[in-house]
C-alpha positions as CSV (number, residue, x, y, z in Angstrom):
1,X,146.2,-60.2,37.0
2,X,148.3,-57.2,37.8
3,X,147.2,-54.4,40.3
4,X,147.3,-50.9,39.6
5,X,146.7,-47.8,41.7
6,X,143.5,-45.6,41.7
7,X,145.7,-42.4,41.0
8,X,147.4,-44.0,38.1
9,X,151.2,-42.8,39.0
10,X,152.1,-45.9,40.1
11,X,153.8,-48.9,38.3
12,X,151.3,-52.2,38.1
13,X,152.3,-54.8,40.8
14,X,151.9,-58.3,41.5
15,X,149.1,-59.1,44.2
16,X,152.0,-60.1,46.5
17,X,153.3,-56.8,46.3
18,X,149.7,-54.9,46.6
19,X,149.1,-56.8,49.6
20,X,152.4,-56.3,51.6
21,X,152.7,-52.7,50.7
22,X,148.9,-51.7,51.4
23,X,148.9,-48.7,49.7
24,X,150.5,-47.5,46.1
25,X,153.5,-45.6,46.3
26,X,151.7,-42.5,44.8
27,X,149.3,-42.6,47.7
28,X,146.5,-44.2,45.5
29,X,144.6,-47.4,46.4
30,X,145.3,-51.0,44.7
31,X,142.8,-52.3,42.3
32,X,142.9,-55.2,39.8
33,X,144.0,-53.7,36.3
34,X,140.8,-55.6,35.3
35,X,137.6,-57.3,36.4
36,X,137.0,-60.0,33.5
37,X,133.8,-61.3,34.4
38,X,133.8,-64.9,35.9
39,X,131.4,-67.8,35.1
40,X,129.1,-67.6,38.3
41,X,126.4,-69.9,36.8
42,X,128.7,-72.9,37.3
43,X,129.1,-72.0,41.3
44,X,125.1,-72.0,41.8
45,X,125.4,-74.7,44.3
46,X,129.2,-74.0,45.6
47,X,129.8,-73.6,49.1
48,X,131.1,-70.0,50.4
49,X,134.8,-71.3,50.1
50,X,134.1,-72.9,46.7
51,X,133.0,-69.1,45.3
52,X,135.9,-67.8,47.3
53,X,138.3,-70.3,45.8
54,X,137.0,-69.5,42.1
55,X,137.2,-65.7,42.9
56,X,140.1,-65.7,44.4
57,X,141.8,-67.5,42.1
58,X,140.5,-65.4,38.9
59,X,141.9,-62.6,40.6
60,X,145.2,-63.5,42.2
61,X,145.9,-65.9,39.3
62,X,148.7,-68.4,39.7
63,X,150.6,-66.4,42.4
64,X,149.1,-69.1,45.1
65,X,148.3,-72.5,43.5
66,X,144.9,-73.4,43.7
67,X,145.1,-76.6,46.2
68,X,147.1,-74.1,48.7
69,X,144.3,-71.0,48.0
70,X,141.7,-73.5,48.8
71,X,143.4,-74.7,52.0
72,X,144.2,-71.7,53.2
73,X,140.8,-70.3,52.6
74,X,139.3,-73.6,54.5
75,X,141.2,-72.5,57.4
76,X,140.3,-68.9,57.5
77,X,136.7,-69.1,56.7
78,X,135.8,-72.0,59.4
79,X,132.6,-70.6,60.4
80,X,129.0,-70.0,59.1
81,X,127.4,-67.1,57.4
82,X,123.9,-68.1,57.6
83,X,121.3,-66.8,55.4
84,X,117.9,-66.2,57.8
85,X,114.7,-64.4,57.1
86,X,113.5,-61.6,59.0
87,X,109.5,-61.2,57.6
88,X,110.2,-61.2,53.7
89,X,113.6,-60.1,54.1
90,X,116.8,-61.8,53.9
91,X,119.6,-61.0,56.2
92,X,123.3,-62.3,55.8
93,X,124.6,-62.5,59.1
94,X,128.2,-62.0,59.0
95,X,128.8,-62.1,62.7
96,X,129.4,-65.9,63.5
97,X,133.3,-65.5,63.4
98,X,135.7,-65.4,66.4
99,X,135.4,-61.3,66.9
100,X,131.4,-61.8,66.0
101,X,131.8,-59.1,63.6
102,X,131.8,-58.8,59.7
103,X,135.5,-57.9,59.6
104,X,136.7,-61.2,60.6
105,X,136.2,-62.4,57.0
106,X,138.6,-60.1,55.4
107,X,140.8,-60.2,58.3
108,X,141.4,-63.9,58.4
109,X,142.0,-64.3,55.0
110,X,144.3,-61.4,54.6
111,X,146.5,-62.6,57.7
112,X,147.0,-65.7,56.0
113,X,147.5,-64.5,52.5
114,X,150.1,-62.1,54.2
115,X,151.9,-65.1,56.3
116,X,151.8,-67.1,53.2
117,X,153.8,-64.2,51.1
118,X,155.9,-63.0,53.9
119,X,159.4,-64.7,53.1
120,X,161.4,-62.2,54.7
121,X,163.4,-62.3,58.1
122,X,162.2,-58.7,58.8
123,X,159.2,-58.3,61.0
124,X,156.4,-57.2,59.2
125,X,154.4,-54.4,60.9
126,X,150.4,-54.1,60.4
127,X,149.1,-50.7,61.0
128,X,145.2,-50.4,61.1
129,X,143.1,-47.7,62.1
130,X,139.6,-48.7,63.9
131,X,136.3,-47.3,64.6
132,X,135.6,-50.4,66.3
133,X,135.6,-54.0,64.7
134,X,138.4,-53.8,62.7
135,X,140.5,-53.5,65.5
136,X,139.3,-56.7,67.1
137,X,139.1,-58.5,63.8
138,X,142.6,-57.6,62.9
139,X,144.1,-58.1,66.3
140,X,142.7,-61.5,66.5
141,X,143.3,-62.6,63.0
142,X,147.4,-62.0,63.4
143,X,147.8,-62.6,67.0
144,X,150.5,-64.9,67.4
145,X,151.4,-64.8,63.8
146,X,155.2,-65.5,63.5
147,X,157.1,-62.4,61.8
148,X,154.2,-59.9,62.6
149,X,153.1,-56.9,64.7
150,X,150.0,-55.3,64.8
151,X,149.4,-51.4,66.0
152,X,145.6,-50.6,66.4
153,X,144.9,-46.9,66.6
154,X,141.7,-46.4,67.5
155,X,139.8,-42.9,69.0
156,X,140.3,-42.6,72.7
157,X,136.7,-43.3,74.4
158,X,135.1,-43.8,71.3
159,X,134.4,-47.3,70.8
160,X,132.3,-49.5,72.6
161,X,133.7,-51.3,75.9
162,X,133.5,-54.9,74.3
163,X,135.1,-53.7,71.0
164,X,138.0,-52.1,73.0
165,X,138.2,-55.0,75.5
166,X,138.6,-57.4,72.2
167,X,141.9,-55.8,71.0
168,X,143.5,-54.0,74.0
169,X,143.9,-57.5,76.2
170,X,145.5,-59.6,73.9
171,X,149.2,-58.4,74.5
172,X,151.9,-60.4,72.5
173,X,152.4,-59.0,69.0
174,X,149.5,-56.5,69.5
175,X,150.0,-52.9,70.5
176,X,146.7,-50.8,71.0
177,X,147.3,-47.4,70.7
178,X,144.5,-44.9,72.0
179,X,144.5,-41.7,69.7
180,X,143.4,-38.3,71.2
181,X,140.9,-37.5,68.3
182,X,138.3,-39.2,66.0
183,X,138.5,-42.3,63.7
184,X,139.3,-39.7,60.9
185,X,142.2,-38.9,62.8
186,X,143.2,-42.5,63.1
187,X,143.1,-42.8,59.6
188,X,144.9,-39.8,58.6
189,X,147.9,-40.9,60.6
190,X,147.6,-44.3,59.1
191,X,147.9,-42.7,55.5
192,X,150.4,-40.3,56.7
193,X,152.7,-42.9,58.2
194,X,152.5,-45.2,54.9
195,X,153.2,-41.7,52.7
196,X,156.4,-41.2,55.1
197,X,158.7,-43.3,52.8
198,X,161.3,-44.0,55.1
199,X,159.2,-44.8,58.1
200,X,157.1,-47.1,55.7
201,X,160.8,-48.8,55.0
202,X,162.1,-48.9,58.8
203,X,159.0,-50.1,60.2
204,X,158.1,-52.4,57.0
205,X,154.6,-51.0,57.3
206,X,151.6,-52.8,55.8
207,X,147.9,-52.0,56.1
208,X,145.0,-54.0,57.3
209,X,142.3,-51.4,56.9
210,X,139.9,-51.6,53.8
211,X,142.7,-49.8,52.2
212,X,144.3,-52.9,51.6
213,X,143.2,-55.0,48.7
214,X,143.9,-58.0,50.7
215,X,140.6,-56.9,53.0
216,X,138.5,-56.5,50.0
217,X,138.8,-59.3,48.1
218,X,137.3,-61.9,50.4
219,X,134.6,-59.6,51.1
220,X,133.7,-60.4,47.7
221,X,132.8,-63.8,48.3
222,X,129.8,-63.5,50.8
223,X,128.1,-61.0,48.2
224,X,128.8,-63.6,45.2
225,X,127.5,-66.3,47.5
226,X,124.4,-64.9,48.9
227,X,123.3,-63.7,45.3
228,X,123.8,-67.1,44.1
229,X,120.9,-68.3,46.6
230,X,118.6,-66.4,44.2
231,X,117.1,-67.3,41.2
232,X,116.8,-63.4,40.5
233,X,119.5,-60.6,40.6
234,X,119.1,-59.5,44.2
235,X,119.2,-55.9,46.1
236,X,121.6,-55.8,49.1
237,X,121.7,-52.9,51.7
238,X,125.0,-52.3,53.0
239,X,125.6,-50.4,56.3
240,X,128.6,-48.0,55.3
241,X,131.1,-45.7,56.8
242,X,134.5,-46.1,55.2
243,X,132.9,-48.1,52.4
244,X,135.1,-50.8,52.1
245,X,132.2,-53.3,52.6
246,X,130.1,-51.8,49.5
247,X,133.1,-51.5,47.4
248,X,133.8,-55.3,48.1
249,X,130.2,-55.8,46.9
250,X,130.6,-53.5,43.9
251,X,133.6,-55.8,42.7
252,X,131.6,-58.8,43.0
253,X,129.0,-57.5,40.8
254,X,131.6,-56.2,38.3
255,X,132.6,-59.5,38.0
256,X,129.4,-60.9,37.2
257,X,127.9,-61.4,40.6
258,X,123.9,-61.6,40.0
259,X,123.2,-58.1,41.8
260,X,120.6,-55.6,40.7
261,X,121.4,-53.0,43.0
262,X,122.9,-52.0,46.2
263,X,121.7,-49.5,49.0
264,X,124.3,-47.5,50.8
265,X,122.8,-47.0,54.3
266,X,124.6,-44.6,56.5
267,X,124.3,-42.7,59.5
268,X,124.2,-38.8,59.3
269,X,127.7,-38.9,58.3
270,X,126.4,-38.7,55.0
271,X,129.1,-37.5,52.9
272,X,129.0,-40.2,50.2
273,X,124.8,-39.7,49.7
274,X,125.4,-36.1,49.4
275,X,127.7,-36.8,46.7
276,X,125.4,-39.4,44.7
277,X,122.8,-37.1,45.0
278,X,124.7,-33.6,44.4
279,X,127.8,-34.9,42.5
280,X,129.9,-32.9,44.7
281,X,132.2,-34.9,46.9
282,X,133.1,-32.6,49.8
283,X,134.6,-34.7,53.0
284,X,133.9,-33.3,56.6
285,X,134.4,-33.7,60.2
286,X,132.9,-36.8,61.6
287,X,130.2,-36.9,64.2
288,X,129.2,-39.6,66.7
289,X,126.3,-41.8,66.2
290,X,125.2,-44.9,67.8
291,X,126.5,-47.0,65.0
292,X,130.2,-45.9,65.9
293,X,131.7,-48.0,63.2
294,X,130.2,-46.0,60.5
295,X,131.0,-42.8,61.9
296,X,133.5,-41.7,58.9
297,X,134.0,-38.2,57.2
298,X,136.2,-38.8,54.7
299,X,135.6,-42.5,53.5
300,X,138.9,-43.9,52.1
301,X,137.1,-46.5,49.5
302,X,135.2,-43.5,47.6
303,X,138.7,-43.7,45.7
304,X,137.7,-47.1,44.5
305,X,134.3,-46.7,43.8
306,X,134.9,-43.5,41.7
307,X,137.7,-45.7,39.8
308,X,134.9,-48.5,39.5
309,X,132.5,-46.3,37.7
310,X,135.7,-44.1,35.7
311,X,134.6,-41.3,37.9
312,X,130.7,-41.2,36.4
313,X,128.7,-40.4,39.4
314,X,125.4,-40.7,37.2
315,X,126.4,-44.6,36.6
316,X,127.0,-44.9,40.3
317,X,123.9,-43.3,40.8
318,X,122.3,-45.8,38.6
319,X,123.7,-48.9,40.7
320,X,123.8,-47.4,44.1
321,X,120.4,-46.1,46.3
322,X,121.7,-43.5,49.1
323,X,119.6,-44.2,52.4
324,X,120.7,-41.8,55.4
325,X,119.8,-42.6,59.0
326,X,119.6,-40.7,62.2
327,X,120.1,-42.4,65.8
328,X,116.3,-42.0,66.2
329,X,115.9,-44.1,63.1
330,X,118.2,-46.7,64.5
331,X,116.4,-47.0,67.8
332,X,113.1,-47.1,66.2
333,X,114.2,-49.8,63.7
334,X,115.8,-51.9,66.7
335,X,112.2,-51.8,68.5
336,X,110.2,-52.5,65.3
337,X,111.9,-55.3,64.1
338,X,112.1,-57.0,67.7
339,X,108.5,-56.3,68.4
340,X,107.5,-57.6,64.9
341,X,109.8,-60.7,63.9
342,X,111.6,-61.3,67.3
343,X,114.8,-60.4,65.5
344,X,117.5,-58.5,67.4
345,X,119.6,-55.9,65.3
346,X,122.7,-54.0,66.6
347,X,122.8,-49.9,65.3
348,X,124.8,-51.0,62.2
349,X,122.4,-53.9,61.1
350,X,119.3,-51.8,61.9
351,X,120.5,-49.1,59.4
352,X,121.0,-51.8,56.9
353,X,117.6,-53.0,57.7
354,X,116.0,-49.4,57.5
355,X,118.0,-48.9,54.2
356,X,115.7,-51.7,52.3
357,X,112.8,-48.9,52.5
358,X,114.8,-46.9,50.0
359,X,114.2,-49.7,47.1
360,X,110.7,-50.0,46.4
361,X,110.9,-52.4,43.4
362,X,109.1,-55.8,44.3
363,X,110.2,-57.2,41.5
364,X,113.6,-58.1,42.8
365,X,114.5,-60.0,46.1
366,X,116.5,-58.0,49.0
367,X,118.8,-58.7,51.4
368,X,120.3,-56.6,53.9
369,X,123.9,-57.6,55.9
370,X,124.1,-58.1,59.6
371,X,127.3,-57.0,60.4
372,X,128.0,-57.2,64.4
373,X,126.9,-59.4,67.0
374,X,124.1,-57.3,69.3
375,X,126.0,-58.2,72.3
376,X,128.8,-56.0,71.5
377,X,126.4,-53.1,71.7
378,X,123.9,-54.7,74.4
379,X,123.8,-51.5,76.4
380,X,122.0,-49.6,73.5
381,X,120.1,-52.9,71.9
382,X,118.8,-54.2,75.7
383,X,116.9,-51.1,76.8
384,X,115.2,-51.0,73.3
385,X,114.1,-54.9,73.1
386,X,113.3,-54.8,76.9
387,X,115.1,-58.0,77.1
388,X,118.7,-59.6,78.1
389,X,121.4,-60.1,75.4
390,X,123.4,-63.0,76.5
391,X,127.1,-61.9,76.2
392,X,129.2,-64.7,74.2
393,X,132.0,-66.5,76.5
394,X,134.6,-64.9,74.3
395,X,133.5,-61.4,74.9
396,X,132.9,-61.8,78.4
397,X,136.7,-63.2,78.6
398,X,137.9,-60.1,76.9
399,X,136.1,-57.7,79.4
400,X,137.5,-59.5,82.6
401,X,140.9,-59.4,80.9
402,X,143.4,-56.4,81.7
403,X,143.8,-53.5,79.0
404,X,146.9,-52.4,77.7
405,X,147.4,-49.3,76.0
406,X,149.7,-46.9,74.7
407,X,148.5,-43.0,74.2
408,X,149.4,-40.8,71.7
409,X,148.3,-37.2,70.2
410,X,146.8,-37.1,66.8
411,X,150.5,-36.4,65.1
412,X,152.7,-38.3,62.7
413,X,155.6,-37.2,65.1
414,X,154.0,-39.2,67.7
415,X,153.2,-42.2,65.9
416,X,156.6,-42.1,64.4
417,X,158.0,-42.5,67.7
418,X,155.8,-45.1,68.8
419,X,156.6,-47.1,66.0
């Protein structure tokens, strides 16, 4: 398998090159040059790691020997991804990893893939922009990994206290950088840094955001594994901000996973729902909401989505149902789900649950993704459910540690000087 740029102006590369470079030289995002169907029927009773080994081997080919790939995934995915019921809806709990967010899945696999391929003596700089959970997951996954340093860009004052504590207190090879701006500024800075060829070479930059194909491939695993639990193709509601999670789901579907449709559930940062409804893609400045990880006004993975559908918005619309939710919707959903079922949602998970109302065909089973532990947003959740949310010990330990933060203006010059 070779990997090509969504913009078509860069030569095909190996998976190793796509992984370590992060962004294609023409500014596009790497994608597999084909998504040939995989025999998912043979994986009906397989474990998550077995499904992941099959998918990754299918896409990466002989760049990693199957026994080494299986061992890598066993070590990375050493936690449960349980499937529970909330009423008659299935919930895929993706928050049981070390930082209590779904980003652990992609980040831990990617870190081990990079360590496997990084044979150069030069230090590899992992540059990542975060609106919350990506920073903590990537920082934890790479903390102490030889030959790497991680630079986490986050919007100053715009991530939760627990999220910030997780990636600003590690030290070592982790540098946390507060940017005076929004997540869109952080993402823009990261892209500008990758576009600066001299800086990219000198700092040996690579990405750990979902612009990196190494983050997306592992996320296809849980979509396929979830769908294989049902005898009928499923509908999955995905809380969507930068749209990497949904893009991974679309890749799993393209590979043949038994998925009927997706719900793209967003906050009022609804650039993609507007695009699906009207056919005109118009990025705009993001606005803050209770679901801070989804506050994205120019989602980078839309470029991959458009590539997957050959820029046919009608075909995309046939597969993806948009659903937009306000902060009031989030509050109401958290209360209602707890009152009816005793299940605690944080804001992103609440949006995924609420999104299921956008799909009304009872012929298909439905599931929604729970992407973060509710304790990470206890200041929002506790007043709504009128109950104490116990803080996992690891999160309490992070809050108690001293924070180490660099601060910069939202300019490439400032980031270049820091790097």
